C-alpha atoms as an extended CHARMM CRD file, in Angstrom:
* protein
*
       188  EXT
         1         1  MET       CA            100.5030000000       96.1170000000       98.8820000000  PROA      1               0.0000000000
         2         2  PHE       CA            103.3810000000       93.6500000000       98.6720000000  PROA      2               0.0000000000
         3         3  ALA       CA            100.9840000000       90.7340000000       98.5040000000  PROA      3               0.0000000000
         4         4  GLY       CA             98.9620000000       92.1780000000       95.6400000000  PROA      4               0.0000000000
         5         5  HSD       CA            102.1360000000       92.5780000000       93.5860000000  PROA      5               0.0000000000
         6         6  PHE       CA            102.9630000000       88.9160000000       94.2540000000  PROA      6               0.0000000000
         7         7  GLY       CA             99.4650000000       87.9760000000       93.0550000000  PROA      7               0.0000000000
         8         8  VAL       CA            100.2610000000       89.6280000000       89.7170000000  PROA      8               0.0000000000
         9         9  ALA       CA            103.4730000000       87.5800000000       89.4860000000  PROA      9               0.0000000000
        10        10  ALA       CA            101.5430000000       84.3430000000       90.1000000000  PROA      10              0.0000000000
        11        11  VAL       CA             98.9950000000       85.1390000000       87.3750000000  PROA      11              0.0000000000
        12        12  ILE       CA            101.7460000000       85.9740000000       84.8750000000  PROA      12              0.0000000000
        13        13  LYS       CA            103.6940000000       82.8180000000       85.7960000000  PROA      13              0.0000000000
        14        14  SER       CA            100.6600000000       80.7320000000       84.8900000000  PROA      14              0.0000000000
        15        15  LYS       CA            100.7080000000       82.2800000000       81.4140000000  PROA      15              0.0000000000
        16        16  THR       CA            104.4910000000       82.3270000000       80.8780000000  PROA      16              0.0000000000
        17        17  PRO       CA            105.9460000000       79.0450000000       82.1160000000  PROA      17              0.0000000000
        18        18  GLU       CA            109.2710000000       79.7950000000       80.4050000000  PROA      18              0.0000000000
        19        19  LEU       CA            110.0390000000       82.5370000000       82.9370000000  PROA      19              0.0000000000
        20        20  PRO       CA            111.3740000000       81.5450000000       86.3580000000  PROA      20              0.0000000000
        21        21  LEU       CA            108.9760000000       82.3840000000       89.1750000000  PROA      21              0.0000000000
        22        22  TRP       CA            111.7060000000       84.2530000000       91.0620000000  PROA      22              0.0000000000
        23        23  SER       CA            112.1620000000       86.6290000000       88.1080000000  PROA      23              0.0000000000
        24        24  LEU       CA            108.4910000000       87.5660000000       88.1910000000  PROA      24              0.0000000000
        25        25  LEU       CA            108.4240000000       87.9730000000       91.9830000000  PROA      25              0.0000000000
        26        26  VAL       CA            111.5100000000       90.2170000000       91.8590000000  PROA      26              0.0000000000
        27        27  SER       CA            110.0640000000       92.1670000000       88.9250000000  PROA      27              0.0000000000
        28        28  THR       CA            106.8540000000       92.9590000000       90.7990000000  PROA      28              0.0000000000
        29        29  GLN       CA            108.9320000000       94.3130000000       93.6910000000  PROA      29              0.0000000000
        30        30  LEU       CA            111.6620000000       96.0060000000       91.6310000000  PROA      30              0.0000000000
        31        31  LEU       CA            110.6450000000       99.5570000000       92.5540000000  PROA      31              0.0000000000
        32        32  ASP       CA            110.6410000000       98.6990000000       96.2600000000  PROA      32              0.0000000000
        33        33  ILE       CA            113.9470000000       96.8560000000       95.9300000000  PROA      33              0.0000000000
        34        34  ALA       CA            115.4390000000       99.9410000000       94.2620000000  PROA      34              0.0000000000
        35        35  PHE       CA            113.9390000000      102.0460000000       97.0800000000  PROA      35              0.0000000000
        36        36  ILE       CA            116.1590000000      100.3160000000       99.6730000000  PROA      36              0.0000000000
        37        37  PRO       CA            119.5360000000      101.8470000000       98.7050000000  PROA      37              0.0000000000
        38        38  PHE       CA            117.8710000000      105.2400000000       98.1570000000  PROA      38              0.0000000000
        39        39  SER       CA            116.3480000000      104.9560000000      101.6280000000  PROA      39              0.0000000000
        40        40  LEU       CA            119.6410000000      103.8850000000      103.2110000000  PROA      40              0.0000000000
        41        41  ALA       CA            121.2890000000      106.9090000000      101.5930000000  PROA      41              0.0000000000
        42        42  GLY       CA            118.5530000000      109.1800000000      102.9960000000  PROA      42              0.0000000000
        43        43  ILE       CA            117.3640000000      110.1810000000       99.5160000000  PROA      43              0.0000000000
        44        44  GLU       CA            113.9450000000      108.5080000000       99.8640000000  PROA      44              0.0000000000
        45        45  THR       CA            112.0440000000      107.9490000000      103.1190000000  PROA      45              0.0000000000
        46        46  MET       CA            108.8720000000      106.6010000000      104.7120000000  PROA      46              0.0000000000
        47        47  GLU       CA            107.0740000000      108.0070000000      107.7290000000  PROA      47              0.0000000000
        48        48  PRO       CA            104.2160000000      106.3440000000      109.5960000000  PROA      48              0.0000000000
        49        49  ILE       CA            100.9070000000      108.1960000000      109.7720000000  PROA      49              0.0000000000
        50        50  GLY       CA             99.4330000000      108.0470000000      113.2470000000  PROA      50              0.0000000000
        51        51  GLU       CA             99.9750000000      104.5680000000      114.6340000000  PROA      51              0.0000000000
        52        52  GLY       CA            101.0490000000      103.2040000000      111.2610000000  PROA      52              0.0000000000
        53        53  GLY       CA             99.5680000000       99.9360000000      110.0080000000  PROA      53              0.0000000000
        54        54  TYR       CA             98.2040000000       98.8580000000      106.6510000000  PROA      54              0.0000000000
        55        55  GLY       CA             98.7950000000      101.6610000000      104.1530000000  PROA      55              0.0000000000
        56        56  ARG       CA             99.4080000000      104.1910000000      106.9300000000  PROA      56              0.0000000000
        57        57  MET       CA            102.6670000000      105.6030000000      105.5900000000  PROA      57              0.0000000000
        58        58  LEU       CA            103.8040000000      108.7630000000      103.9030000000  PROA      58              0.0000000000
        59        59  ILE       CA            106.2190000000      107.6070000000      101.2570000000  PROA      59              0.0000000000
        60        60  TYR       CA            108.7820000000      109.9380000000       99.7730000000  PROA      60              0.0000000000
        61        61  ALA       CA            110.0760000000      107.8290000000       96.8900000000  PROA      61              0.0000000000
        62        62  PHE       CA            110.5840000000      110.6540000000       94.4310000000  PROA      62              0.0000000000
        63        63  TYR       CA            113.0400000000      108.7250000000       92.2860000000  PROA      63              0.0000000000
        64        64  THR       CA            112.1400000000      105.0280000000       92.3190000000  PROA      64              0.0000000000
        65        65  HSD       CA            108.3770000000      105.5930000000       92.3310000000  PROA      65              0.0000000000
        66        66  SER       CA            108.2080000000      108.5530000000       89.9750000000  PROA      66              0.0000000000
        67        67  PHE       CA            106.4930000000      107.7430000000       86.6890000000  PROA      67              0.0000000000
        68        68  VAL       CA            109.6880000000      108.2620000000       84.6880000000  PROA      68              0.0000000000
        69        69  GLY       CA            111.8460000000      106.4960000000       87.2910000000  PROA      69              0.0000000000
        70        70  ALA       CA            109.5290000000      103.4700000000       87.2630000000  PROA      70              0.0000000000
        71        71  LEU       CA            109.5530000000      103.4820000000       83.4720000000  PROA      71              0.0000000000
        72        72  LEU       CA            113.3710000000      103.5690000000       83.3730000000  PROA      72              0.0000000000
        73        73  LEU       CA            113.6870000000      100.7540000000       85.9440000000  PROA      73              0.0000000000
        74        74  SER       CA            111.1490000000       98.7000000000       83.9790000000  PROA      74              0.0000000000
        75        75  ILE       CA            113.0210000000       99.2430000000       80.7110000000  PROA      75              0.0000000000
        76        76  LEU       CA            116.2790000000       98.2460000000       82.4140000000  PROA      76              0.0000000000
        77        77  ALA       CA            114.6190000000       95.0780000000       83.7510000000  PROA      77              0.0000000000
        78        78  ALA       CA            113.2110000000       94.3330000000       80.2900000000  PROA      78              0.0000000000
        79        79  CYS       CA            116.6320000000       94.7010000000       78.6640000000  PROA      79              0.0000000000
        80        80  LEU       CA            118.3420000000       92.4840000000       81.2520000000  PROA      80              0.0000000000
        81        81  ALA       CA            115.6300000000       89.8260000000       81.0910000000  PROA      81              0.0000000000
        82        82  GLY       CA            115.6200000000       89.9710000000       77.2960000000  PROA      82              0.0000000000
        83        83  GLY       CA            119.3270000000       89.1550000000       77.3160000000  PROA      83              0.0000000000
        84        84  PHE       CA            118.7030000000       86.0630000000       79.4410000000  PROA      84              0.0000000000
        85        85  TRP       CA            115.3580000000       84.7450000000       78.1880000000  PROA      85              0.0000000000
        86        86  GLY       CA            114.6710000000       86.4570000000       74.8610000000  PROA      86              0.0000000000
        87        87  LYS       CA            112.8010000000       89.5170000000       73.6350000000  PROA      87              0.0000000000
        88        88  LYS       CA            109.2660000000       88.3300000000       74.4960000000  PROA      88              0.0000000000
        89        89  SER       CA            110.2490000000       87.4250000000       78.0490000000  PROA      89              0.0000000000
        90        90  GLY       CA            112.0650000000       90.7370000000       78.4100000000  PROA      90              0.0000000000
        91        91  ILE       CA            108.9470000000       92.6420000000       77.4360000000  PROA      91              0.0000000000
        92        92  ILE       CA            106.8870000000       90.6130000000       79.9230000000  PROA      92              0.0000000000
        93        93  ILE       CA            109.3740000000       91.2800000000       82.7410000000  PROA      93              0.0000000000
        94        94  GLY       CA            109.3530000000       94.9990000000       81.9110000000  PROA      94              0.0000000000
        95        95  LEU       CA            105.5530000000       95.1170000000       81.9710000000  PROA      95              0.0000000000
        96        96  VAL       CA            105.4150000000       93.1650000000       85.2280000000  PROA      96              0.0000000000
        97        97  ALA       CA            107.9290000000       95.5800000000       86.7780000000  PROA      97              0.0000000000
        98        98  PHE       CA            105.8440000000       98.5660000000       85.6430000000  PROA      98              0.0000000000
        99        99  SER       CA            102.6620000000       96.9560000000       87.0070000000  PROA      99              0.0000000000
       100       100  HSD       CA            104.0650000000       97.8440000000       90.4480000000  PROA      100             0.0000000000
       101       101  TRP       CA            103.7700000000      101.5510000000       89.6440000000  PROA      101             0.0000000000
       102       102  ILE       CA            100.2270000000      101.1370000000       88.3230000000  PROA      102             0.0000000000
       103       103  LEU       CA             99.0520000000       99.3060000000       91.4500000000  PROA      103             0.0000000000
       104       104  ASP       CA            100.8230000000      101.8650000000       93.6400000000  PROA      104             0.0000000000
       105       105  LEU       CA             99.1070000000      104.6740000000       91.7290000000  PROA      105             0.0000000000
       106       106  ILE       CA             95.7730000000      103.1730000000       92.7500000000  PROA      106             0.0000000000
       107       107  VAL       CA             96.5390000000      102.7190000000       96.4570000000  PROA      107             0.0000000000
       108       108  HSD       CA             99.0440000000      105.4680000000       97.3330000000  PROA      108             0.0000000000
       109       109  ARG       CA             98.0330000000      108.8650000000       98.5580000000  PROA      109             0.0000000000
       110       110  PRO       CA             99.2220000000      111.6110000000       96.1880000000  PROA      110             0.0000000000
       111       111  ASP       CA            102.9410000000      111.0280000000       96.8440000000  PROA      111             0.0000000000
       112       112  MET       CA            104.2450000000      109.7920000000       93.4750000000  PROA      112             0.0000000000
       113       113  PRO       CA            105.8460000000      112.3820000000       91.1790000000  PROA      113             0.0000000000
       114       114  ILE       CA            105.8670000000      112.3000000000       87.4140000000  PROA      114             0.0000000000
       115       115  LEU       CA            109.5560000000      113.1780000000       87.0530000000  PROA      115             0.0000000000
       116       116  PRO       CA            112.4230000000      111.8870000000       89.2250000000  PROA      116             0.0000000000
       117       117  GLY       CA            113.1150000000      114.1460000000       92.1850000000  PROA      117             0.0000000000
       118       118  ASN       CA            109.8000000000      115.8760000000       91.4310000000  PROA      118             0.0000000000
       119       119  ILE       CA            111.5830000000      118.0960000000       88.9230000000  PROA      119             0.0000000000
       120       120  GLY       CA            109.1590000000      120.7730000000       87.7790000000  PROA      120             0.0000000000
       121       121  ASN       CA            107.1570000000      120.4190000000       90.9890000000  PROA      121             0.0000000000
       122       122  PHE       CA            104.1830000000      118.9330000000       89.1230000000  PROA      122             0.0000000000
       123       123  PRO       CA            101.2350000000      117.6470000000       91.1570000000  PROA      123             0.0000000000
       124       124  LEU       CA            101.9300000000      114.3390000000       92.8880000000  PROA      124             0.0000000000
       125       125  LEU       CA             99.9680000000      111.2840000000       91.7710000000  PROA      125             0.0000000000
       126       126  GLY       CA             98.0180000000      108.6990000000       93.7470000000  PROA      126             0.0000000000
       127       127  PHE       CA             94.3310000000      107.8300000000       94.0120000000  PROA      127             0.0000000000
       128       128  GLY       CA             94.5150000000      107.1300000000       97.7710000000  PROA      128             0.0000000000
       129       129  LEU       CA             92.7200000000      103.7990000000       98.0320000000  PROA      129             0.0000000000
       130       130  TRP       CA             94.6790000000      103.1600000000      101.2470000000  PROA      130             0.0000000000
       131       131  GLU       CA             92.3350000000      105.6800000000      102.8770000000  PROA      131             0.0000000000
       132       132  TYR       CA             89.6650000000      102.9690000000      102.5340000000  PROA      132             0.0000000000
       133       133  VAL       CA             91.4160000000      100.1140000000      104.3080000000  PROA      133             0.0000000000
       134       134  SER       CA             88.6160000000       97.5540000000      103.8530000000  PROA      134             0.0000000000
       135       135  VAL       CA             88.3610000000       98.1990000000      100.1250000000  PROA      135             0.0000000000
       136       136  SER       CA             92.1260000000       98.1480000000       99.5800000000  PROA      136             0.0000000000
       137       137  ILE       CA             92.4750000000       94.8860000000      101.5350000000  PROA      137             0.0000000000
       138       138  LEU       CA             89.6060000000       93.4100000000       99.4780000000  PROA      138             0.0000000000
       139       139  ILE       CA             91.3130000000       94.3670000000       96.2080000000  PROA      139             0.0000000000
       140       140  GLU       CA             94.6060000000       92.9600000000       97.4480000000  PROA      140             0.0000000000
       141       141  PHE       CA             92.7920000000       89.7840000000       98.4780000000  PROA      141             0.0000000000
       142       142  LEU       CA             91.2680000000       89.5190000000       94.9920000000  PROA      142             0.0000000000
       143       143  LEU       CA             94.7250000000       89.8600000000       93.3970000000  PROA      143             0.0000000000
       144       144  ILE       CA             95.9890000000       87.1050000000       95.7050000000  PROA      144             0.0000000000
       145       145  ALA       CA             92.9640000000       84.9240000000       94.9750000000  PROA      145             0.0000000000
       146       146  ALA       CA             93.4140000000       85.3750000000       91.2150000000  PROA      146             0.0000000000
       147       147  GLY       CA             97.1440000000       84.6150000000       91.4800000000  PROA      147             0.0000000000
       148       148  SER       CA             96.4290000000       81.5370000000       93.5850000000  PROA      148             0.0000000000
       149       149  PHE       CA             93.7300000000       80.2550000000       91.2400000000  PROA      149             0.0000000000
       150       150  PHE       CA             95.7280000000       80.6920000000       88.0390000000  PROA      150             0.0000000000
       151       151  TYR       CA             98.9890000000       79.4010000000       89.4970000000  PROA      151             0.0000000000
       152       152  PHE       CA             97.3210000000       76.3460000000       91.0720000000  PROA      152             0.0000000000
       153       153  ARG       CA             95.3540000000       75.5600000000       87.9140000000  PROA      153             0.0000000000
       154       154  ASN       CA             98.4950000000       75.8440000000       85.7740000000  PROA      154             0.0000000000
       155       155  ALA       CA            100.5380000000       73.7110000000       88.1990000000  PROA      155             0.0000000000
       156       156  ILE       CA             97.9700000000       70.9130000000       87.9380000000  PROA      156             0.0000000000
       157       157  GLN       CA             97.4170000000       71.2150000000       84.1670000000  PROA      157             0.0000000000
       158       158  THR       CA            101.1080000000       71.1770000000       83.2910000000  PROA      158             0.0000000000
       159       159  SER       CA            102.0540000000       68.3080000000       85.5940000000  PROA      159             0.0000000000
       160       160  SER       CA            102.3260000000       64.9110000000       83.9850000000  PROA      160             0.0000000000
       161       161  PRO       CA            100.1350000000       62.2220000000       85.5970000000  PROA      161             0.0000000000
       162       162  LYS       CA            103.2250000000       60.7740000000       87.2510000000  PROA      162             0.0000000000
       163       163  PHE       CA            104.0080000000       64.1170000000       88.9360000000  PROA      163             0.0000000000
       164       164  LYS       CA            100.4500000000       65.3490000000       89.5980000000  PROA      164             0.0000000000
       165       165  GLY       CA            101.1240000000       65.2570000000       93.3550000000  PROA      165             0.0000000000
       166       166  LYS       CA            104.0950000000       67.5910000000       92.9120000000  PROA      166             0.0000000000
       167       167  GLY       CA            101.9120000000       69.9610000000       90.8810000000  PROA      167             0.0000000000
       168       168  VAL       CA             99.3210000000       70.0230000000       93.6550000000  PROA      168             0.0000000000
       169       169  ALA       CA            102.0720000000       70.5790000000       96.2530000000  PROA      169             0.0000000000
       170       170  ALA       CA            103.5450000000       73.4510000000       94.2130000000  PROA      170             0.0000000000
       171       171  GLY       CA            100.1120000000       75.0260000000       93.8120000000  PROA      171             0.0000000000
       172       172  CYS       CA             99.3750000000       74.7020000000       97.5390000000  PROA      172             0.0000000000
       173       173  ALA       CA            102.7860000000       76.1300000000       98.4460000000  PROA      173             0.0000000000
       174       174  MET       CA            102.1560000000       79.1750000000       96.2620000000  PROA      174             0.0000000000
       175       175  ILE       CA             98.6900000000       79.6930000000       97.7260000000  PROA      175             0.0000000000
       176       176  LEU       CA            100.1600000000       79.5310000000      101.2310000000  PROA      176             0.0000000000
       177       177  PHE       CA            102.9390000000       81.9770000000      100.2930000000  PROA      177             0.0000000000
       178       178  LEU       CA            100.5020000000       84.4450000000       98.7430000000  PROA      178             0.0000000000
       179       179  PHE       CA             98.0600000000       84.4220000000      101.6330000000  PROA      179             0.0000000000
       180       180  LEU       CA            100.8240000000       84.6260000000      104.2510000000  PROA      180             0.0000000000
       181       181  SER       CA            102.2220000000       87.6430000000      102.4160000000  PROA      181             0.0000000000
       182       182  LEU       CA             98.7400000000       89.2160000000      102.5970000000  PROA      182             0.0000000000
       183       183  VAL       CA             98.5680000000       88.6130000000      106.3710000000  PROA      183             0.0000000000
       184       184  ILE       CA            102.0480000000       90.0670000000      106.8670000000  PROA      184             0.0000000000
       185       185  ASP       CA            101.1790000000       93.0090000000      104.6140000000  PROA      185             0.0000000000
       186       186  ALA       CA             98.0740000000       93.7480000000      106.6740000000  PROA      186             0.0000000000
       187       187  PHE       CA            100.1060000000       93.9920000000      109.8880000000  PROA      187             0.0000000000
       188       188  LEU       CA            103.0250000000       96.1000000000      108.5990000000  PROA      188             0.0000000000
């Protein structure tokens, strides 16, 4: 659901113009970015289910995607962003980073622990929307559509008349990026 996370970033950008777009895009993917070194070290892994495809993975991200791990990464992001752009922006970045875990909770199979490393062996979390590919793609599409709408509308509204064409171009570029990310997401 990479694309759906990007849709969240686009919606938030339309409401918080003081934050750089890259910071919101990185924030929505922070848990997956943190997953990379854990995966390279063999601590966290992914395995395809059957032939693989959209949402057809078993994900063992017991540190980066645990509830507490996601919360700690989000707090770290909030503190760093707060140092650069102020307290309000830090809180927004932290919430955007944690939105990744919430969206993953909805789509993942039960593979997300509460505590890092699944300490305590509590039941794993995940509502499993990926089992219903059409529905999960529709929800991801709606997140992309919302992100596109709000970003495009904001780009046009905040552009001065002299630069209205640049606002339209920026809005169109974001729409293209979001929908291309959805297409790529559907084929991974």
